Every structure is written in structure tokens, then in C-alpha cells.
C-alpha positions as CSV (number, residue, x, y, z in Angstrom):
1,M,-22.1,175.7,-203.5
2,I,-25.5,174.0,-203.8
3,F,-28.7,176.1,-203.5
4,S,-32.3,175.2,-203.4
5,A,-33.7,176.2,-206.8
6,A,-36.9,177.5,-205.3
7,Q,-34.9,180.0,-203.1
8,F,-32.1,180.8,-205.5
9,I,-31.1,184.5,-206.0
10,F,-28.0,185.3,-207.9
11,Q,-25.6,187.3,-205.8
12,S,-23.1,189.1,-208.1
13,P,-19.4,188.5,-207.2
14,A,-17.3,191.6,-206.6
15,A,-15.7,191.2,-210.0
16,V,-19.1,191.6,-211.7
17,V,-19.5,195.1,-210.1
18,R,-16.2,196.1,-211.8
19,A,-17.0,194.5,-215.2
20,R,-17.9,196.5,-218.3
21,R,-19.0,193.5,-220.4
22,I,-20.3,190.2,-219.0
23,L,-20.7,187.1,-221.2
24,L,-23.3,184.5,-220.4
25,K,-22.6,181.3,-222.3
26,T,-25.9,179.5,-222.6
27,N,-26.6,175.9,-223.5
28,A,-29.0,176.5,-226.4
29,A,-27.6,174.6,-229.4
30,Y,-31.0,173.1,-230.0
31,A,-34.5,174.7,-229.8
32,L,-35.6,172.2,-227.2
33,P,-36.9,172.9,-223.7
34,P,-35.0,172.6,-220.4
35,P,-33.2,170.6,-219.2
36,I,-31.9,170.0,-222.8
37,S,-31.4,173.8,-223.0
38,T,-30.6,176.4,-220.4
39,S,-33.9,177.6,-218.9
40,R,-35.1,181.1,-219.5
41,E,-35.9,181.2,-215.7
42,I,-32.3,180.7,-214.6
43,L,-31.0,183.3,-217.1
44,E,-33.7,185.8,-215.9
45,T,-32.5,185.2,-212.3
46,I,-28.8,185.7,-213.2
47,I,-29.5,188.8,-215.3
48,A,-31.6,190.4,-212.5
49,G,-28.8,189.7,-210.0
50,I,-26.2,191.3,-212.3
51,R,-28.5,194.4,-212.8
52,Q,-28.8,194.8,-209.1
53,A,-25.0,195.3,-208.9
54,S,-23.9,196.6,-212.3
55,D,-24.9,198.4,-215.5
56,A,-22.4,196.4,-217.6
57,D,-23.2,195.2,-221.1
58,I,-24.6,191.7,-220.9
59,L,-24.1,189.3,-223.9
60,L,-25.5,185.9,-224.6
61,L,-23.5,183.7,-226.8
62,E,-24.2,180.2,-228.4
63,G,-23.6,178.2,-231.5
64,A,-26.3,176.0,-233.0
65,A,-25.6,172.3,-233.4
66,G,-27.1,172.1,-236.8
67,G,-26.0,175.3,-238.3
68,E,-29.3,177.1,-237.9
69,S,-29.5,180.8,-237.0
70,M,-29.1,181.2,-233.2
71,H,-31.5,184.2,-233.3
72,V,-34.3,181.8,-234.3
73,I,-33.4,179.5,-231.5
74,Y,-33.1,182.3,-229.0
75,R,-36.6,183.4,-230.0
76,E,-38.1,179.9,-229.6
77,L,-36.6,179.5,-226.2
78,G,-37.9,182.9,-225.0
79,Y,-34.5,184.6,-224.6
80,D,-36.0,188.1,-225.1
81,F,-34.4,189.9,-222.2
82,P,-34.3,193.7,-222.3
83,R,-30.8,195.4,-222.7
84,V,-29.2,192.0,-223.4
85,L,-27.4,191.4,-226.7
86,T,-27.8,187.9,-228.2
87,L,-24.9,186.6,-230.4
88,D,-24.4,183.7,-232.7
89,V,-20.9,182.0,-232.8
90,R,-21.1,181.7,-236.6
91,D,-21.4,185.5,-237.0
92,C,-18.4,186.3,-234.8
93,I,-14.9,187.2,-235.8
94,L,-12.7,184.3,-234.9
95,V,-9.3,184.4,-233.2
96,E,-6.8,181.7,-232.6
97,V,-5.8,181.3,-229.0
98,E,-2.8,179.3,-227.7
99,N,-3.4,176.5,-225.3
100,P,-1.3,177.3,-222.2
101,L,-0.7,173.6,-221.4
102,A,2.8,172.4,-222.2
103,R,1.2,169.1,-223.3
104,P,-2.2,169.8,-224.7
105,F,-4.7,166.9,-224.6
106,A,-6.0,167.5,-228.2
107,L,-5.5,171.1,-229.5
108,S,-2.4,173.2,-229.2
109,T,-4.4,176.3,-230.4
110,I,-8.1,176.9,-230.4
111,W,-10.3,179.1,-232.6
112,V,-12.8,181.0,-230.6
113,P,-15.2,184.0,-231.1
114,N,-13.3,187.2,-230.4
115,V,-16.1,188.5,-228.2
116,V,-15.2,186.0,-225.5
117,L,-11.8,187.7,-225.2
118,S,-13.3,191.2,-225.1
119,C,-15.5,190.5,-222.0
120,D,-14.4,191.2,-218.4
121,Y,-16.4,188.4,-216.7
122,L,-17.4,185.1,-218.2
123,I,-20.2,182.9,-216.9
124,T,-21.1,179.5,-218.3
125,V,-24.8,178.5,-217.5
126,A,-25.6,174.9,-218.2
127,P,-28.5,172.4,-217.4
128,F,-27.8,169.2,-215.5
129,K,-27.2,166.4,-217.9
130,I,-25.9,162.9,-217.3
131,L,-24.7,161.1,-220.5
132,G,-23.7,157.6,-219.7
133,N,-21.4,157.7,-216.7
134,N,-20.3,161.3,-217.4
135,G,-21.7,164.6,-216.4
136,S,-22.2,167.3,-219.1
137,F,-22.0,170.4,-217.0
138,S,-20.6,174.0,-217.1
139,I,-17.3,173.2,-218.8
140,M,-18.7,170.8,-221.3
141,N,-21.0,173.8,-222.2
142,L,-18.0,175.6,-223.6
143,L,-17.8,173.1,-226.5
144,S,-20.3,174.9,-228.7
145,L,-18.1,178.0,-228.7
146,L,-15.9,176.2,-231.2
147,P,-16.9,177.2,-234.7
148,A,-18.1,174.5,-237.1
149,S,-16.4,176.4,-239.9
150,K,-13.1,175.5,-238.4
151,Y,-13.6,172.1,-236.8
152,R,-16.6,170.3,-238.4
153,G,-16.3,166.6,-237.4
154,E,-12.8,166.8,-236.2
155,L,-13.6,167.2,-232.5
156,H,-15.1,163.8,-232.0
157,S,-12.1,162.1,-233.6
158,L,-9.8,164.0,-231.2
159,G,-11.9,162.9,-228.2
160,I,-14.6,165.3,-226.8
161,H,-13.5,165.1,-223.2
162,R,-9.9,165.9,-224.2
163,V,-11.0,168.9,-226.2
164,V,-13.2,170.1,-223.3
165,A,-10.2,169.8,-220.9
166,D,-8.1,172.0,-223.3
167,L,-11.0,174.5,-223.4
168,Y,-11.0,174.8,-219.6
169,F,-7.4,176.0,-219.6
170,T,-7.5,178.1,-222.8
171,L,-10.8,179.9,-222.0
172,P,-10.8,180.4,-218.2
173,F,-14.4,181.2,-217.4
174,D,-14.9,182.9,-214.1
175,L,-18.1,181.2,-212.9
176,G,-20.0,178.1,-213.6
177,I,-23.7,177.7,-212.9
178,I,-25.6,174.4,-213.3
179,D,-29.4,174.7,-213.3
180,A,-30.4,171.4,-211.7
181,R,-34.1,172.2,-211.2
182,H,-34.4,169.1,-213.4
183,R,-31.8,166.7,-214.7
184,L,-31.6,164.8,-217.9
185,I,-30.4,161.2,-217.9
186,S,-29.5,159.7,-221.2
187,G,-27.2,157.2,-222.8
188,D,-25.3,159.5,-225.1
189,D,-27.9,161.7,-226.7
190,P,-27.9,165.3,-225.2
191,T,-31.3,166.0,-226.8
192,R,-33.4,163.2,-225.3
193,G,-33.7,161.0,-222.3
194,E,-35.4,160.6,-218.9
195,V,-36.1,163.9,-217.1
196,E,-36.2,164.0,-213.3
197,E,-37.0,166.8,-210.9
198,Y,-34.0,167.7,-208.8
199,G,-34.6,171.2,-207.3
200,K,-31.0,172.4,-207.0
201,V,-28.7,175.1,-208.5
202,F,-24.9,174.7,-208.4
203,V,-22.7,177.8,-208.4
204,G,-18.9,178.1,-208.3
205,E,-15.6,178.1,-210.2
206,P,-16.4,175.9,-213.2
207,F,-14.1,172.9,-212.3
208,E,-15.2,172.9,-208.7
209,V,-18.9,173.2,-209.5
210,D,-18.7,170.4,-212.1
211,L,-16.8,168.2,-209.7
212,E,-19.4,168.8,-207.0
213,A,-22.2,168.0,-209.3
214,S,-20.4,164.9,-210.6
215,E,-19.7,163.6,-207.1
216,V,-23.3,164.2,-205.9
217,A,-24.6,162.3,-208.9
218,G,-22.1,159.4,-208.3
219,L,-20.4,159.9,-211.7
220,Q,-16.8,159.5,-213.0
221,T,-16.8,162.4,-215.4
222,E,-13.9,162.0,-217.8
223,Y,-13.0,165.6,-218.6
224,L,-12.8,166.4,-214.8
225,G,-10.1,163.7,-214.4
226,L,-8.1,165.1,-217.2
227,I,-8.4,168.7,-215.9
228,E,-7.3,167.5,-212.4
229,E,-4.3,165.8,-213.9
230,A,-3.2,168.9,-215.8
231,R,-3.9,171.2,-212.8
232,G,-1.5,169.1,-210.7
233,E,1.3,169.5,-213.4
234,L,0.7,173.3,-213.4
235,E,1.0,173.7,-209.7
236,P,4.5,174.7,-208.5
């Protein structure tokens, strides 16, 4: 669904009420302002909505692109929410998860922080970025969960969109939120480009919400095509 950003209030799904631990995967790999990073404003709105319905533990998780401490980046971005635990991917215990696809696009198993598997409800919160003719939305936001200690430069050689498609099936996040108050338009650099006001917030199942954002922007987002192909094979 698409909401007006000015009127957006996060209404917690029923599963949030039952959850004991809720993970918010931010987009904060760089200490740079929105829409390069997930805005403090949207996180504050989501956390307030969760607190209206639940007293569950809330965790923020991200991995820095350059290997810096995430706690420094969190501080610079103003992620100082009360009763919210901020975590760094590089400090987490890693577990190897099997890709459920019979024919993986790039990775048959994926190393991920164990805290992801210990949470009851998973939300990916991303800014609205257009890189070339592709959207970089809520599912692409999962890419920085992959620890640099395991993958280093390997992911680009495998094909980023193929890796992201594998992540969608291996780490099934419950909800995708795209903060499109502003959108970033760039060639291929996620840290710089033209910023436009847009005034929207997209909320839904990650594939559906990314597809809606991609269609609204007139894009042919590669990872969405791969996911759609694999979803068709999984259906009976």
C-alpha cells in the first residue's frame, strides 16, 4: 500500500502483537543523511506504532559498508531510541542457512547473523533509491546482512541481483517499508545522486512493496524479475 508520508502512522499487524522480539533492518551502511540512509523519522514512527501494540524487544541491525563500527554510525544518524537495542552485523554470531531454492541463483547456503533467526517478526526499512534502471528497495536492503568476513568482494562477482533474490527466499522478512519522503536518483552509486521530494511511504510484503515501488517509478528492477521467476517454480 502507498501512504502519504505526511499522514503516515504505523499500524502494527496482528503478528507484531504476538511477537517477543522484533527486528528492524535499517539502511545505514553509511553515516550519510536520508535518502541515502533510513531516516530517523520513519524509524521513530514505526517504533511508536509497535509500542502502541506490543512490549516486545525491538532490535536494530545493520552492517557498515566500510567496516566501521555501526555504533558510531547509529550515533551520527541519531538512532538513539529508548528501549531499542542497536546491533552491528560484525559483532554477531554467524550461522549458515540453506537456500530453499532447488536451483539457487548464486548461493546455495548463506551466512547470516544468528539474531535474525531468533526474532519473531522481521521488518526491512529502506529509503527510495533508483540506481540506473533498477530500484534499490526493501529486499536490496537485506544485502548488508551478509558479513564482510565471509564474503568480502565475492558478492559482486556472483551478481548482486542474483544474491538479493536468494536472500529473499532464505531470509523471509515479514514486512517491507520504503520511506519515499524523498528519493535518490543515481547512476550506480548508492551514496550520491539527485534527491527529489516524493512524499510517500510504501508498506507491504517485501516483494509486493518493491514491485509496486518499481512499477510506480517505471523501472525494470532485475532482482524482482528473478524472484518472480523462482516464485512461479515454487508454486504447485
